[in-house]
MIDOSE-1310 file (N, C-alpha, C; in nm, 2 decimals, decimal comma, always signed):
residues 234
mlqv	-0,09/+6,22/-12,17/+0,01/+6,26/-12,31/-0,08/+6,26/-12,45; -0,17/+6,20/-12,45/-0,30/+6,20/-12,54/-0,36/+6,31/-12,56; -0,41/+6,35/-12,44/-0,47/+6,45/-12,43/-0,42/+6,58/-12,45; -0,28/+6,62/-12,45/-0,17/+6,74/-12,47/-0,18/+6,69/-12,64
lfra	-0,20/+6,61/-12,72/-0,21/+6,56/-12,87/-0,33/+6,61/-12,93; -0,40/+6,55/-12,82/-0,58/+6,61/-12,89/-0,57/+6,71/-12,93; -0,57/+6,82/-12,79/-0,54/+6,99/-12,77/-0,45/+7,00/-12,88; -0,33/+6,97/-12,90/-0,25/+7,04/-12,99/-0,35/+7,03/-13,14
fvtv	-0,41/+6,93/-13,16/-0,45/+6,90/-13,30/-0,58/+6,99/-13,31; -0,64/+7,03/-13,21/-0,72/+7,13/-13,17/-0,67/+7,29/-13,25; -0,57/+7,31/-13,17/-0,52/+7,42/-13,19/-0,50/+7,44/-13,34; -0,39/+7,32/-13,38/-0,35/+7,34/-13,53/-0,50/+7,35/-13,63
ftva	-0,57/+7,30/-13,59/-0,74/+7,30/-13,70/-0,79/+7,41/-13,66; -0,78/+7,48/-13,55/-0,81/+7,64/-13,55/-0,73/+7,74/-13,61; -0,62/+7,71/-13,66/-0,49/+7,79/-13,71/-0,60/+7,76/-13,90; -0,53/+7,64/-13,95/-0,62/+7,62/-14,07/-0,72/+7,61/-14,07
tgvt	-0,82/+7,62/-14,02/-0,94/+7,69/-14,06/-0,96/+7,82/-14,06; -0,88/+7,88/-13,97/-0,90/+8,07/-13,97/-0,82/+8,12/-14,15; -0,72/+8,01/-14,15/-0,66/+8,05/-14,28/-0,76/+8,04/-14,43; -0,81/+7,88/-14,39/-0,89/+7,86/-14,52/-0,98/+7,97/-14,56
vstl	-1,06/+7,98/-14,41/-1,20/+8,08/-14,41/-1,16/+8,19/-14,52; -1,03/+8,29/-14,50/-0,96/+8,38/-14,49/-0,93/+8,39/-14,65; -0,90/+8,27/-14,69/-0,84/+8,25/-14,85/-0,97/+8,22/-14,93; -1,10/+8,16/-14,87/-1,21/+8,16/-14,93/-1,29/+8,25/-14,94
wgds	-1,32/+8,35/-14,79/-1,41/+8,44/-14,81/-1,34/+8,59/-14,81; -1,22/+8,60/-14,79/-1,16/+8,70/-14,77/-1,18/+8,74/-14,59; -1,15/+8,87/-14,57/-1,13/+8,94/-14,45/-1,28/+9,00/-14,44; -1,36/+8,92/-14,43/-1,52/+8,98/-14,42/-1,57/+8,92/-14,31
sggk	-1,68/+9,00/-14,27/-1,78/+8,96/-14,15/-1,84/+8,83/-14,14; -1,91/+8,81/-14,25/-1,95/+8,64/-14,29/-1,83/+8,55/-14,30; -1,71/+8,58/-14,33/-1,61/+8,48/-14,33/-1,57/+8,44/-14,18; -1,59/+8,56/-14,09/-1,50/+8,54/-13,98/-1,61/+8,50/-13,89
llaa	-1,75/+8,49/-13,93/-1,86/+8,44/-13,81/-1,86/+8,28/-13,89; -1,82/+8,26/-14,00/-1,81/+8,13/-14,05/-1,69/+8,05/-13,96; -1,62/+8,09/-13,98/-1,46/+8,05/-13,93/-1,46/+8,02/-13,77; -1,55/+8,13/-13,70/-1,55/+8,12/-13,55/-1,66/+8,01/-13,53
svia	-1,77/+8,00/-13,60/-1,87/+7,90/-13,57/-1,81/+7,72/-13,58; -1,74/+7,71/-13,71/-1,67/+7,61/-13,70/-1,56/+7,56/-13,61; -1,50/+7,69/-13,59/-1,39/+7,64/-13,47/-1,45/+7,60/-13,32; -1,59/+7,68/-13,31/-1,62/+7,66/-13,23/-1,71/+7,51/-13,19
vvvg	-1,74/+7,49/-13,29/-1,80/+7,35/-13,32/-1,68/+7,21/-13,29; -1,62/+7,23/-13,36/-1,50/+7,15/-13,34/-1,42/+7,12/-13,24; -1,37/+7,23/-13,14/-1,35/+7,26/-13,01/-1,44/+7,22/-12,91; -1,59/+7,23/-12,93/-1,70/+7,16/-12,79/-1,68/+7,01/-12,85
lvew	-1,67/+6,97/-12,98/-1,71/+6,83/-13,03/-1,58/+6,74/-12,95; -1,43/+6,81/-12,96/-1,31/+6,71/-12,94/-1,32/+6,72/-12,77; -1,36/+6,84/-12,74/-1,40/+6,81/-12,56/-1,47/+6,74/-12,51; -1,61/+6,73/-12,56/-1,70/+6,61/-12,53/-1,68/+6,48/-12,53
lmiw	-1,60/+6,47/-12,68/-1,53/+6,34/-12,66/-1,42/+6,28/-12,57; -1,38/+6,43/-12,56/-1,29/+6,34/-12,43/-1,32/+6,34/-12,29; -1,43/+6,38/-12,25/-1,47/+6,37/-12,16/-1,61/+6,26/-12,16; -1,67/+6,19/-12,31/-1,78/+6,12/-12,27/-1,69/+6,00/-12,33
tpkh	-1,57/+5,97/-12,38/-1,55/+5,84/-12,44/-1,47/+5,77/-12,36; -1,37/+5,81/-12,24/-1,35/+5,74/-12,16/-1,45/+5,67/-12,06; -1,56/+5,73/-12,03/-1,67/+5,67/-11,94/-1,72/+5,56/-12,03; -1,71/+5,54/-12,14/-1,78/+5,45/-12,19/-1,72/+5,33/-12,28
sala	-1,56/+5,36/-12,28/-1,44/+5,27/-12,37/-1,37/+5,26/-12,26; -1,34/+5,12/-12,25/-1,19/+5,13/-12,17/-1,08/+5,13/-12,27; -1,11/+5,09/-12,34/-0,98/+5,16/-12,48/-0,90/+5,32/-12,45; -1,04/+5,41/-12,48/-1,03/+5,55/-12,46/-0,99/+5,58/-12,30
rrll	-1,02/+5,51/-12,23/-0,99/+5,53/-12,08/-0,85/+5,50/-12,07; -0,73/+5,40/-12,13/-0,64/+5,34/-12,14/-0,58/+5,49/-12,18; -0,64/+5,55/-12,32/-0,54/+5,62/-12,38/-0,54/+5,78/-12,31; -0,69/+5,82/-12,24/-0,69/+5,95/-12,20/-0,70/+5,97/-12,07
dprs	-0,71/+5,84/-11,99/-0,73/+5,85/-11,85/-0,62/+5,83/-11,77; -0,52/+5,90/-11,74/-0,38/+5,85/-11,62/-0,46/+5,77/-11,51; -0,53/+5,81/-11,49/-0,61/+5,69/-11,36/-0,64/+5,56/-11,35; -0,65/+5,55/-11,49/-0,73/+5,39/-11,56/-0,56/+5,28/-11,53
vvvg	-0,44/+5,36/-11,49/-0,32/+5,26/-11,50/-0,35/+5,14/-11,35; -0,42/+5,19/-11,28/-0,49/+5,12/-11,18/-0,57/+5,00/-11,16; -0,61/+5,01/-11,31/-0,74/+4,91/-11,30/-0,68/+4,79/-11,29; -0,72/+4,70/-11,23/-0,63/+4,55/-11,25/-0,67/+4,44/-11,12
vwlq	-0,62/+4,38/-11,08/-0,64/+4,26/-10,98/-0,47/+4,29/-10,90; -0,49/+4,32/-10,76/-0,36/+4,36/-10,70/-0,38/+4,27/-10,55; -0,23/+4,28/-10,52/-0,19/+4,16/-10,42/-0,12/+4,27/-10,30; -0,17/+4,31/-10,22/-0,11/+4,36/-10,08/-0,05/+4,27/-9,98
dvkl	+0,07/+4,28/-9,99/+0,16/+4,19/-9,91/+0,22/+4,26/-9,79; +0,16/+4,24/-9,64/+0,13/+4,34/-9,53/+0,33/+4,32/-9,50; +0,39/+4,38/-9,46/+0,53/+4,43/-9,41/+0,50/+4,45/-9,29; +0,38/+4,58/-9,21/+0,45/+4,58/-9,09/+0,33/+4,65/-9,06
awgl	+0,28/+4,63/-8,95/+0,14/+4,69/-8,85/+0,20/+4,76/-8,70; +0,15/+4,85/-8,70/+0,19/+4,92/-8,58/+0,04/+4,97/-8,49; +0,03/+4,96/-8,39/-0,07/+4,95/-8,26/-0,09/+5,09/-8,23; -0,14/+5,06/-8,12/-0,18/+5,20/-8,01/-0,05/+5,27/-7,94
qgrp	+0,07/+5,19/-7,89/+0,16/+5,20/-7,85/+0,24/+5,29/-7,95; +0,24/+5,29/-8,09/+0,35/+5,30/-8,17/+0,47/+5,23/-8,17; +0,47/+5,11/-8,19/+0,58/+4,99/-8,21/+0,50/+4,87/-8,27; +0,55/+4,81/-8,32/+0,52/+4,73/-8,43/+0,41/+4,57/-8,38
qasp	+0,35/+4,54/-8,42/+0,27/+4,44/-8,37/+0,24/+4,32/-8,42; +0,19/+4,22/-8,38/+0,15/+4,13/-8,49/+0,00/+4,14/-8,58; +0,05/+4,12/-8,69/-0,12/+4,13/-8,72/-0,15/+4,01/-8,82; -0,31/+3,95/-8,75/-0,35/+3,86/-8,83/-0,36/+3,90/-8,97
nrfa	-0,36/+3,99/-9,02/-0,34/+4,01/-9,19/-0,24/+4,00/-9,25; -0,23/+3,85/-9,33/-0,08/+3,84/-9,40/-0,07/+3,93/-9,49; -0,21/+3,91/-9,59/-0,17/+3,96/-9,75/-0,35/+3,96/-9,77; -0,33/+4,09/-9,90/-0,53/+4,05/-9,94/-0,52/+4,10/-10,10
iftv	-0,62/+4,04/-10,10/-0,65/+4,06/-10,26/-0,73/+4,16/-10,31; -0,70/+4,26/-10,40/-0,81/+4,33/-10,42/-0,84/+4,35/-10,56; -0,97/+4,45/-10,60/-0,96/+4,46/-10,78/-1,03/+4,60/-10,78; -0,95/+4,68/-10,86/-0,98/+4,83/-10,90/-1,08/+4,82/-11,02
syds	-1,19/+4,87/-11,05/-1,28/+4,86/-11,17/-1,33/+4,96/-11,19; -1,37/+5,00/-11,29/-1,43/+5,17/-11,34/-1,60/+5,15/-11,38; -1,68/+5,21/-11,32/-1,79/+5,23/-11,34/-1,87/+5,35/-11,39; -1,91/+5,36/-11,48/-1,97/+5,49/-11,55/-2,02/+5,62/-11,43
thdy	-2,11/+5,53/-11,37/-2,21/+5,60/-11,24/-2,11/+5,60/-11,11; -2,05/+5,52/-11,08/-1,94/+5,55/-10,95/-1,81/+5,58/-10,98; -1,75/+5,58/-11,07/-1,59/+5,64/-11,08/-1,56/+5,52/-11,07; -1,40/+5,48/-11,01/-1,34/+5,40/-10,98/-1,37/+5,34/-10,85
lveg	-1,37/+5,17/-10,82/-1,43/+5,12/-10,74/-1,32/+5,00/-10,70; -1,30/+5,02/-10,58/-1,22/+4,93/-10,51/-1,32/+4,80/-10,40; -1,24/+4,70/-10,44/-1,31/+4,56/-10,35/-1,20/+4,48/-10,31; -1,20/+4,44/-10,18/-1,12/+4,33/-10,15/-1,15/+4,22/-10,05
rayd	-1,05/+4,14/-10,03/-1,07/+4,06/-9,89/-0,90/+4,06/-9,87; -0,89/+4,06/-9,73/-0,76/+4,04/-9,63/-0,79/+3,88/-9,61; -0,66/+3,80/-9,59/-0,62/+3,70/-9,56/-0,53/+3,67/-9,47; -0,55/+3,58/-9,40/-0,40/+3,56/-9,27/-0,29/+3,45/-9,31
ergq	-0,20/+3,41/-9,27/-0,12/+3,34/-9,29/-0,16/+3,19/-9,36; -0,28/+3,13/-9,33/-0,29/+3,04/-9,39/-0,38/+3,05/-9,53; -0,40/+3,18/-9,60/-0,49/+3,21/-9,68/-0,66/+3,18/-9,62; -0,67/+3,19/-9,51/-0,83/+3,20/-9,48/-0,88/+3,35/-9,44
eyar	-0,99/+3,36/-9,51/-1,02/+3,51/-9,52/-1,06/+3,55/-9,39; -1,01/+3,69/-9,34/-0,95/+3,72/-9,24/-1,08/+3,86/-9,23; -1,13/+3,94/-9,31/-1,18/+4,06/-9,36/-1,19/+4,10/-9,52; -1,32/+4,20/-9,49/-1,33/+4,25/-9,64/-1,36/+4,37/-9,65
whsi	-1,38/+4,42/-9,78/-1,34/+4,59/-9,77/-1,41/+4,69/-9,88; -1,43/+4,78/-9,90/-1,48/+4,81/-10,02/-1,45/+4,99/-10,03; -1,43/+5,06/-10,13/-1,41/+5,18/-10,14/-1,53/+5,25/-10,11; -1,57/+5,34/-10,02/-1,67/+5,44/-10,04/-1,64/+5,60/-10,08
espm	-1,74/+5,63/-10,15/-1,71/+5,75/-10,26/-1,58/+5,72/-10,34; -1,54/+5,83/-10,40/-1,45/+5,83/-10,54/-1,32/+5,84/-10,48; -1,24/+5,74/-10,53/-1,06/+5,77/-10,46/-1,04/+5,89/-10,51; -0,92/+5,90/-10,44/-0,86/+6,06/-10,50/-0,70/+6,01/-10,56
fsrn	-0,67/+6,09/-10,67/-0,55/+6,03/-10,76/-0,47/+6,17/-10,77; -0,35/+6,13/-10,82/-0,29/+6,22/-10,81/-0,28/+6,25/-10,98; -0,20/+6,37/-11,05/-0,21/+6,43/-11,17/-0,16/+6,28/-11,27; -0,03/+6,22/-11,22/-0,02/+6,13/-11,33/-0,15/+5,99/-11,31
grsm	-0,20/+5,97/-11,20/-0,23/+5,84/-11,15/-0,18/+5,78/-11,12; -0,06/+5,79/-11,08/+0,00/+5,67/-10,97/-0,02/+5,64/-10,87; -0,06/+5,76/-10,81/-0,10/+5,75/-10,63/-0,27/+5,72/-10,60; -0,31/+5,64/-10,54/-0,45/+5,67/-10,53/-0,44/+5,67/-10,33
tylf	-0,58/+5,74/-10,32/-0,61/+5,77/-10,17/-0,75/+5,72/-10,17; -0,78/+5,66/-10,12/-0,94/+5,62/-10,10/-0,97/+5,58/-9,99; -1,13/+5,63/-9,91/-1,19/+5,57/-9,83/-1,24/+5,44/-9,83; -1,23/+5,35/-9,69/-1,31/+5,25/-9,69/-1,38/+5,21/-9,57
egtv	-1,48/+5,13/-9,60/-1,52/+5,03/-9,48/-1,53/+4,92/-9,49; -1,54/+4,82/-9,43/-1,51/+4,68/-9,38/-1,57/+4,62/-9,30; -1,56/+4,48/-9,30/-1,57/+4,39/-9,19/-1,48/+4,27/-9,16; -1,46/+4,28/-9,02/-1,37/+4,15/-8,98/-1,43/+4,05/-8,95
ldsd	-1,42/+3,94/-9,01/-1,46/+3,78/-9,00/-1,41/+3,71/-8,90; -1,30/+3,74/-8,82/-1,28/+3,66/-8,73/-1,35/+3,69/-8,59; -1,38/+3,55/-8,56/-1,53/+3,54/-8,47/-1,43/+3,57/-8,31; -1,30/+3,57/-8,33/-1,21/+3,61/-8,18/-1,22/+3,78/-8,15
vslt	-1,27/+3,87/-8,25/-1,27/+3,99/-8,28/-1,43/+3,99/-8,24; -1,43/+4,10/-8,12/-1,59/+4,13/-8,04/-1,67/+4,19/-8,16; -1,80/+4,20/-8,15/-1,92/+4,23/-8,25/-1,88/+4,39/-8,25; -1,82/+4,48/-8,12/-1,84/+4,58/-8,16/-1,72/+4,65/-8,25
erhr	-1,61/+4,58/-8,25/-1,48/+4,58/-8,38/-1,48/+4,55/-8,49; -1,55/+4,46/-8,50/-1,57/+4,39/-8,63/-1,58/+4,51/-8,73; -1,68/+4,60/-8,74/-1,70/+4,72/-8,85/-1,58/+4,85/-8,83; -1,51/+4,80/-8,98/-1,39/+4,90/-8,98/-1,37/+5,02/-9,06
vglt	-1,37/+5,11/-9,06/-1,30/+5,23/-9,12/-1,19/+5,30/-9,16; -1,13/+5,32/-9,25/-1,02/+5,39/-9,30/-0,95/+5,47/-9,37; -0,87/+5,47/-9,39/-0,80/+5,54/-9,49/-0,66/+5,44/-9,57; -0,72/+5,46/-9,70/-0,55/+5,36/-9,77/-0,51/+5,45/-9,87
rlal	-0,36/+5,44/-9,89/-0,29/+5,52/-9,97/-0,18/+5,41/-10,05; -0,21/+5,42/-10,14/-0,07/+5,34/-10,24/-0,02/+5,40/-10,36; +0,04/+5,39/-10,37/+0,15/+5,47/-10,47/+0,29/+5,33/-10,59; +0,24/+5,37/-10,75/+0,33/+5,27/-10,83/+0,43/+5,34/-10,82
esst	+0,53/+5,23/-10,84/+0,63/+5,28/-10,85/+0,70/+5,30/-11,01; +0,77/+5,31/-11,07/+0,88/+5,34/-11,21/+0,78/+5,24/-11,27; +0,77/+5,14/-11,24/+0,67/+5,02/-11,32/+0,54/+5,05/-11,27; +0,44/+5,02/-11,35/+0,29/+5,00/-11,33/+0,26/+4,87/-11,26
dcge	+0,36/+4,81/-11,21/+0,30/+4,67/-11,20/+0,34/+4,61/-11,04; +0,41/+4,73/-10,97/+0,45/+4,69/-10,85/+0,41/+4,85/-10,76; +0,43/+4,87/-10,65/+0,46/+4,95/-10,57/+0,45/+4,96/-10,41; +0,40/+5,06/-10,33/+0,34/+5,01/-10,18/+0,29/+5,11/-10,14
gsve	+0,21/+5,09/-10,00/+0,10/+5,17/-9,97/+0,12/+5,13/-9,84; +0,00/+5,20/-9,75/-0,04/+5,22/-9,61/-0,18/+5,20/-9,62; -0,25/+5,15/-9,47/-0,39/+5,14/-9,43/-0,37/+5,22/-9,30; -0,50/+5,26/-9,28/-0,49/+5,36/-9,13/-0,63/+5,35/-9,09
hvam	-0,64/+5,26/-8,99/-0,76/+5,21/-8,92/-0,81/+5,30/-8,81; -0,90/+5,37/-8,84/-0,97/+5,49/-8,81/-0,99/+5,50/-8,61; -1,05/+5,38/-8,62/-1,11/+5,36/-8,49/-1,03/+5,27/-8,40; -0,95/+5,17/-8,45/-0,86/+5,09/-8,43/-0,71/+5,15/-8,38
nahv	-0,69/+5,32/-8,45/-0,57/+5,37/-8,39/-0,44/+5,28/-8,48; -0,48/+5,22/-8,56/-0,33/+5,07/-8,63/-0,31/+5,10/-8,75; -0,22/+5,12/-8,78/-0,16/+5,14/-8,95/-0,06/+5,03/-8,96; -0,10/+4,98/-9,12/-0,05/+4,86/-9,18/+0,03/+4,92/-9,28
efdl	+0,17/+4,87/-9,32/+0,24/+4,90/-9,46/+0,24/+4,80/-9,54; +0,22/+4,81/-9,63/+0,23/+4,69/-9,75/+0,32/+4,70/-9,87; +0,37/+4,61/-9,96/+0,43/+4,59/-10,12/+0,31/+4,59/-10,17; +0,28/+4,64/-10,30/+0,16/+4,61/-10,41/+0,27/+4,53/-10,48
frit	+0,16/+4,46/-10,53/+0,14/+4,37/-10,66/+0,07/+4,36/-10,74; +0,04/+4,40/-10,90/+0,01/+4,33/-11,00/-0,01/+4,20/-11,01; -0,14/+4,16/-11,03/-0,15/+4,01/-11,05/-0,13/+4,00/-11,20; -0,04/+3,94/-11,26/-0,04/+3,91/-11,39/-0,03/+3,79/-11,46
ptwl	-0,01/+3,72/-11,54/+0,01/+3,57/-11,58/+0,16/+3,61/-11,55; +0,22/+3,70/-11,59/+0,38/+3,66/-11,56/+0,41/+3,64/-11,40; +0,37/+3,71/-11,33/+0,35/+3,75/-11,19/+0,33/+3,63/-11,16; +0,22/+3,50/-11,15/+0,17/+3,43/-11,17/+0,26/+3,31/-11,18
atrg	+0,32/+3,33/-11,25/+0,38/+3,20/-11,33/+0,53/+3,19/-11,26; +0,57/+3,28/-11,24/+0,69/+3,33/-11,14/+0,70/+3,25/-11,03; +0,57/+3,22/-11,00/+0,52/+3,18/-10,82/+0,45/+3,04/-10,82; +0,48/+2,97/-10,93/+0,43/+2,86/-10,94/+0,27/+2,87/-10,93
laaf	+0,21/+2,96/-10,96/+0,06/+2,93/-10,95/-0,05/+3,00/-11,09; +0,04/+2,94/-11,23/-0,01/+2,95/-11,36/-0,17/+2,89/-11,36; -0,18/+2,79/-11,24/-0,31/+2,74/-11,33/-0,40/+2,81/-11,23; -0,41/+2,97/-11,25/-0,52/+3,04/-11,22/-0,50/+3,15/-11,33
svea	-0,59/+3,21/-11,36/-0,57/+3,34/-11,44/-0,62/+3,43/-11,36; -0,54/+3,55/-11,43/-0,62/+3,71/-11,34/-0,79/+3,70/-11,36; -0,81/+3,64/-11,47/-0,95/+3,69/-11,46/-1,03/+3,60/-11,37; -1,00/+3,50/-11,34/-1,07/+3,41/-11,25/-1,03/+3,45/-11,11
ighl	-0,91/+3,50/-11,07/-0,90/+3,57/-10,92/-0,99/+3,67/-10,88; -1,02/+3,74/-11,02/-1,08/+3,87/-11,02/-1,23/+3,82/-10,95; -1,27/+3,71/-10,97/-1,41/+3,67/-10,93/-1,40/+3,61/-10,75; -1,52/+3,63/-10,68/-1,50/+3,58/-10,56/-1,51/+3,47/-10,54
atrs	-1,56/+3,37/-10,64/-1,55/+3,24/-10,63/-1,43/+3,14/-10,64; -1,37/+3,20/-10,73/-1,18/+3,15/-10,74/-1,07/+3,21/-10,63; -1,15/+3,36/-10,55/-1,04/+3,41/-10,49/-0,98/+3,34/-10,41; -1,09/+3,27/-10,31/-1,03/+3,23/-10,21/-0,96/+3,05/-10,23
kfae	-0,97/+3,00/-10,33/-0,91/+2,91/-10,34/-0,72/+2,91/-10,42; -0,75/+3,10/-10,46/-0,63/+3,16/-10,48/-0,55/+3,18/-10,37; -0,58/+3,24/-10,26/-0,54/+3,28/-10,18/-0,49/+3,18/-10,08; -0,57/+3,07/-10,06/-0,47/+2,95/-10,03/-0,37/+2,89/-10,07
ayar	-0,33/+2,86/-10,21/-0,26/+2,83/-10,28/-0,14/+2,94/-10,27; -0,18/+3,08/-10,29/-0,06/+3,17/-10,26/-0,02/+3,16/-10,11; -0,09/+3,14/-10,03/-0,07/+3,12/-9,89/+0,06/+3,02/-9,84; +0,08/+2,92/-9,92/+0,15/+2,80/-9,90/+0,30/+2,83/-9,97
tlqp	+0,29/+2,94/-10,07/+0,40/+3,01/-10,11/+0,52/+3,11/-10,03; +0,41/+3,19/-9,94/+0,48/+3,29/-9,84/+0,56/+3,16/-9,74; +0,70/+3,23/-9,71/+0,75/+3,18/-9,59/+0,64/+3,23/-9,47; +0,68/+3,14/-9,31/+0,62/+3,14/-9,23/+0,68/+3,27/-9,17
va	+0,52/+3,33/-9,10/+0,52/+3,46/-9,05/+0,67/+3,44/-8,95; +0,74/+3,54/-8,90/+0,79/+3,53/-8,77/+0,70/+3,59/-8,64
């Protein structure tokens, strides 16, 4: 929305500059050249600022980059897992906690940890290459690679690669998504929740802060606490 307003400002400025120069200089070649030069400089400056400022300012990203809506700490609540035979199967991954952050060099980055029903770490993963977004920034798709930490999984099967899709609902604090584990031919569906102070308070977890959960040292303790709030997995 603000991108449209900025470009509307440029259009209005262009017209105003043309009128002002015509008034002061008349319809001369010098006046036309001056008007064109001023307009070109302003348009170029505004376009440059719209590209440069979101890379270096969190505020500018929130205002100008719709993709920034996904930045934060998130929880994936696994709802269903499908295996090779195309039917539901039990999944050791009960939930996951991941962060979406921005780096001016590497664009948006995803880093996460998956946990079992007891809150013990089961796997870890990170995005590879840059995520792909819908135009409004509410849908994101990314490739990932990771490692399963479960000792019961053979060494040849611990490395995982796949594709994750997620989409936010009308609220930017929840949504749904899915994970495709390529080599394992497995499909996982999950509900998505942004971890906020309000979300923590409603679940009796206000002792943890969003910032602390974003750090790996605290995340494992939070995962165990969150697991205790869950209903037993059938």
